[in-house]
N, C-alpha and C positions, 0 to 999 in steps of 0.2 A: 503493500500499500506506500505509493508513494504520491506526495502532494507538492512538490517541488520540483523546480530543476537549479539544481546547485550552479552558483557563482563561482567566481575564484576565489583561490585557496592561499594563495601565494600573500606570507607575509614578509613583510619588509621596516626599514626602520623603527618609528615607535610601536608601532605592532608587534613586530618582531620583538624587540628589546622587551615589551610588555608579557608577552607570552611567553620566552624564557624564565623573568622574573617572575612570574606570579603564577604560572600554570602549577606547580606543584602544590598551591594551595586549594584554587578555586577548582583545576577541571578532575573529573572524573574518570579515571581509565576505562576505556570499555575495551573487552574484547570484541572483535570483530568476527561475523559471520561469513560473507563473501564479500560485499560492497564496502566502498571505504566510509557510510554513513552508516552499516547494518550493524546489528548487535547480537553476538552468540546468546543462543538461544538458554543458553546453561548458566552465563551472567546473569547475579542479583546485586540489586545497588542497596546496601546497608545504609541505610541513612544518620544513625544511630554512630556505628564509624565512620561517615563521611564527615559528620558537623562534631563528633566527641560530645554529645550530649542526645537526651531525648525532647522533644518537641514538635510544635506543628508544623506541616511539611507545605509548601505550598508549590504545585510546577507550574511555569510557565511555558508554554509553548510556542516556540518562532519569539525567540527575545530581542532580537533585531541588532541593538545600538545597543541593549542592555536600560535605557534610558530609565524604563518604568518600574524593572522590576529592582537596579540600584535604591530608586527611591522607595521603594517598598521595604527592602529589607532594612535600611538606614532609619526606616521610623517604625520597624517593630523589630527590632532585635531581639526580641521572644522568639520570633520567628523563624525556619529555616525552610530556606527558598532554593529551589532546582532549577536552572534555565535551560531551556530546549534549545536545540539550533543546530541549523548546517552549515552555516556560513562563518568561517575560520575568523575571520578579519574583525565579526559584528561580535565574535565571542572572545577576541584580544582586549578589542573594547570593553565591551563590559566587563573584563577584570579589572582594566586600568581603573574606570569608573568606581567600582569597587572598593577598590583598595583606596582612591579618594578621600570616599566620603567615609569611611571606617565601615564599610560591611563587612565583615568576613562570614556571617553568616549566608551566604552563597555557594553554591557550586553548581557547576557547570557541566553538559554533555554533550558532545559533541556526536551525534546522530538523529537517524529518522524516528520521529517521535513516536509514529503505530510501533516499532520496533520494540520502542523506550517501554510504553503502556502495555503491550502482548507479553513480556517474558521479565523484563527487567525491571520494574516496580514489582513491590510486593503486594498481594490482593490488600486492599481495605487500610493500607498505608500511608493514603495522602488525604490531607483536610479542606484542600481547595484545587482544582484545577483552574487556569488562567489562558485563556485565549482571546488575545488583542490584535485585530484588523489581521485575520491572516488571509493569504492569498484569495483574494475574490474569484481566480479564473474566469475571468467574464464573458469570456465567449462559450458559448451553447455547446460548444464541440470538447469545450476541455472541462466542464462542467462534473464528470468522471474526477477529474483531482481533486475536487474539493474535500479538506478533512471533514469538515462536519457532514457523517454518515450516519446510518444505523451500525455498519459494521465498527466505526470507528467511536463511537458513544457507547459500545458494548464491552471497548478495552477502557474505555473511561470508569464508566461505572464498577467494572473490577477492581481498579485501584483505588477508589474513594470508600472512605469511610460512610458509613450508615450516617447520614445528616448532611456528609460532605455537600459542596458546592461549585458547581462547572461553573464559573463567568466568562460569560463571551461578551465582545464587543466588537461592530462592522461598521464600515464607512457605506459601504453599498447595498443599499436598499433589497434588492431582488436576493440577496445571499442572506441577508439580513430573515426576509420572509422566511425562505427554503430552511434558513437553522431553525428556524420556531415550528415549520411546520414538521418535520423531521423528529424534533428530540421529545415534541408533545406526543408523539406516536410512541416513544420506546419506555418501556414500562419501569426502566430501572429508575424514571427521574420522575419528579413533578415540578413544575414550573411555578417560581415563585417571581413570576415578571409581575409586580405591583403594583406600576401605574396602568391609569386608565384607560390607556391606546394599548394595552397587551405589552409592553413593554417595560424592559427595568429602568427605575429613575438612574442617572449615569453613578456607576459605583464609584465610592467616596476616593478610595486609597488609587485609582487606575488615572494616574496624571497623564495632562495632557501633553504628548510629544509632537515631534516637527512631525511626522508621518500623519499623526490627525488633524494637525493646523492644515497639512495642504488639503486635506481632503473637506474641511469646512470651505478653505477659499475655493474649492471647488462645487462650492456649492451643495456637497451631498449631507445628507441627516447620518447621525451619529446614532447609532442603535446600540444598548444594551441587552445583554440575556440574562437568564439565572435561572439554573435549575441544581435541584435538591436530591441527595440519593437516598433514594426508599429505604 
């Protein structure tokens, strides 16, 4: 299940220096299956070992340059955050920002999110899953690449504890409607979209990133969704 086209992975300059200096703390070593972003099905993420403590765990899918997850981790030192992405330069920027912000409670995994959710994360081990502005794949022939699907919802349900929340946001109206239509039909989740219009109010811990500002400038409406693991 691939929902991305991998961009360049070459690091140089400040990004290479940050990777070499910080990956020992932030980067989770992932045994691979076959592809560079795959996960060996036997690999498991041990949160207590990775963070050196037991704390509520938030997993962010598609962390980009890391602005949202770093801000959240810095504001909530009592929680742990696991950031997933396949774009190595972005992960390098994320680690550098986390170091500057004094947010040691982040770990990053360079891997395909469905692989991580299918086997690497332990069942019922995650308190929240965040998916902010996933690739909308706007062309109809590419809709099959969209990550929000019944198949992926089953993987998210697998790792969320009962009562855990899946938070989503998008600036692509048609994708937002598809997300809601899809997840409303998944038995393992109940909608917590408290707004009168059937959407969630903006998640207060989701900062406005440059990506979101571009969407607003283009005239697109931001939609938030929240689902609770039954």
